[in-house]
Phi, psi and omega in degrees: 000134183300133181280345187270060180289147175292154185267149180237129179278130181222143182273247180222156181281154175293166178292139177229156181284140182255014177088358180239018180080011180239153177248159181220154178246128187249127183273143171220140185233320182215133174231275188238316177216168186292079179220182181247168184218135180213155177289149180284149169272168180294134181224147175264131181302130177250103182296147179280129176272106184304328183292338183267354186302319181301333181264005184292146179292164177302151178296124182289349181273346182295141178294148180302133179096348178283151178292154177296129184292155175298130181306333180290344178269358179277145181215147175285147184300329181278353173257359178273124187277120177198154176267003181231046187297313182299318179295320179295318177300317179300314181297316182294324181292332180274322180283337180226080180306139179085002180297133176264112182298342177281348182282135177298141182236158178287125182306318180295324178292320177299318180293322177297318178295322180292326177297319176301315181298317181296321176298325182289342184271359181229142176220134176267122176222133181054036177074013182229142181281137175241136176272139179244122175276105186292346176285346181257332183154196187256009182239157171297175178306132181291152173285153181298314178302324180289312183296331181265356183053050186284153175285111187282357178287339185238133183229022180077016181298130179085002182248137179253128177248128173263133178247121173257118189204191185299310181178179188212162175220136180287079182290149179307328179293347180253338187240354180238146359285351174228148182282114180262001176277109183271340179197149172228133182229136178258104181282351177278315179265356178057055179207150178273148175272112186282321183248092185294321180297323180292328179297335180280355181277338181274156176292137181298144177261166185305315181299341182289338185299302188298312183294318180297318179295319178297313180297321182288328178293339175266313194229009173294148180259007179065031185305319183279358177240023181059034178086000185290303184268070182250160175275172181292325180258059188287353177249004182292151171275153187233140167240123188246125187233119179278135180227002182271133181285167179299338177262024172062043177243147171253110185241159184303314185302320182288323179291321176300313180298321179297313181291326175295321178296318178298317180300322183280339187240008184295324178285324180301318181253006178055049182284121179252336183226140172239123177257128182236089178267059182201170173217142180287167186300318189264157176265129181269121179275355178214180179275000180273071179226136185299327179291317178298318181300319180290323176299315180295323179293316180294321179296320179294334179277356176110007180264130177278126180252125177241129184227149176280143182279335187107167189245015182235105182298341182275350180249143178290161179286134181263163169298143008272355182298338181274358179291132183302322184279345180289146169272103185268132191242123170264191186232159170224164181246121179258003178055038179053045183218156175265002182281125183300320186294345180270356181283135176213166187292141172264157186281078181265158171286149181202170175152173177276152181242162174306134184093011178069021174282154179237132179233146003278168174272328187223161171241144175218166181306128180238017177202153183066030180267123182287136179211152184284150170274137184285133179299157175055040175236164178298325179296318180294315181298318179294318180300316179297317181295316182298315182289326176298319179287325185295322185269354182287146172286176188301315183296314182293323180299317178300323180288323185283330186304312180299333182276317190260339182303323181297345182276357183229148179296344179264020184299319180298319180292323179295318180295323179293324184270008186302325183288345180237090187303324181298318177293315180301317181293327177295325177294317180298312183292325176295322178291321178300317180295317182297324180273002177060036181279142175256310176219180175297347183249348186222152173222168176256146186234167180217157180126159177291346174300338181253342172289319182298313178300330177296318176294321177300323180291327177290321175299322177298321174301314181299318180287332173292319180288324181216089187296340184269010175297137175261168184303321180295321179293319178301311179298320181296316180296314180297321181288321182292323185269354179295157183242127184284141168282137180286147176061028175237125182302145182295330181291346179266323186250356182063232180275352175112201184284131179299143186236090185304313182297315179296322180296318180292318180299316178292323177299315181289327182277353183280341178217158177282318183250109182294347180259005181290159181107184186274330190261129169234149180308130178090000182262357178085000000 
């Protein structure tokens, strides 16, 4: 399909309910031609009465001057086969105000409109196709530095972040063009990975997904996207520690072993930040928990601890997020926009702690966060196949379907739709949206597991700017510069949305010499 679709000016969608009793406003600015775009309202299917077709009015989608279509070519929108019916109805209502979806329409006109819609969902940039979710706007998923309005002068250079997570894989965004992984430790088997490059030769295992995505959302350099989908701390060094058991559990003994290893090796690898995008199995009713004790010990020694709060408001926060010294991070939804008014609360865990503490302290993006797809996985193979079919013209798509359809669960449907490329392409685009794919190499993820690394990356900026900051000072600066969401209780959002620019400004203005003090990167 030709990538050079004409642009369409579109304003914004009306507010819609998000399932949590809150409403949101979604921006749209440009799609295919100077027209508008809106989400569909609920509609009851109106079947077409074949007997009434001869008396049906002319198709309202036909271009002016075209002959009135043969009534036998008219079809009801709900009888028109597509995998993107709601999106198509939204588009038609904006391009043809007052359109009655129950009115029969010319099949050829519907197909022409759907082709326009499909062109709007794809954009070629840097020689690679990007998927655009039109319910969010007219651009692909934003990069984290842009959505956060981060200070681009600092990229975590000279700062080491340790990630304790499910597992890891040495993804190109972490090891190319230079390897920034300084150590890998398996807290389940109690052994260090000596040859990191060799670890990248094996196919990634399931536990590697979550940890790799978390680390990349903070410190990936976007190598496979020409630097586009990078984290805020794209120059930081990394220590990666696996804590997920073979039966896919995060349990206290493995997290304790991971934190003990960090305590013993923090000077060796100059670890300044520990990111914990996990929670142990049990809920701690007091501060007498070994994970909390180790978090407090590491914080007292000068290591900044950042933890995810969790994604269930009905459940209390578990260790390590419940540790008093940890910077515990909840989430917010920015709807893939930089507009402040579109920010709203994400469903994070929160609550009071023993000693009258309140968690989380901060909020960061917990949805629409770009993260890499792991190489040599079924997800990667399917993503490549889907995008190859999405951008193909009709003739090429017919040729590709027999070859690429087996790589996706919708393969049988694609083979059936092969004779009608517009339908086949709608199946492909629907699958891309369902899998949250951005490009063949990246997808967007959600959860406080990815909000916490974003805060860790901001802390890395702060420590690059002023290496002698201690954990209490870091938390104070982040808390002071955070911005509150309106009409959201403080016990749910803490001090509010993290403010990277404000945090860096306060960090720089707090001392004359950013290098003063005892600690410099690499000095232990």
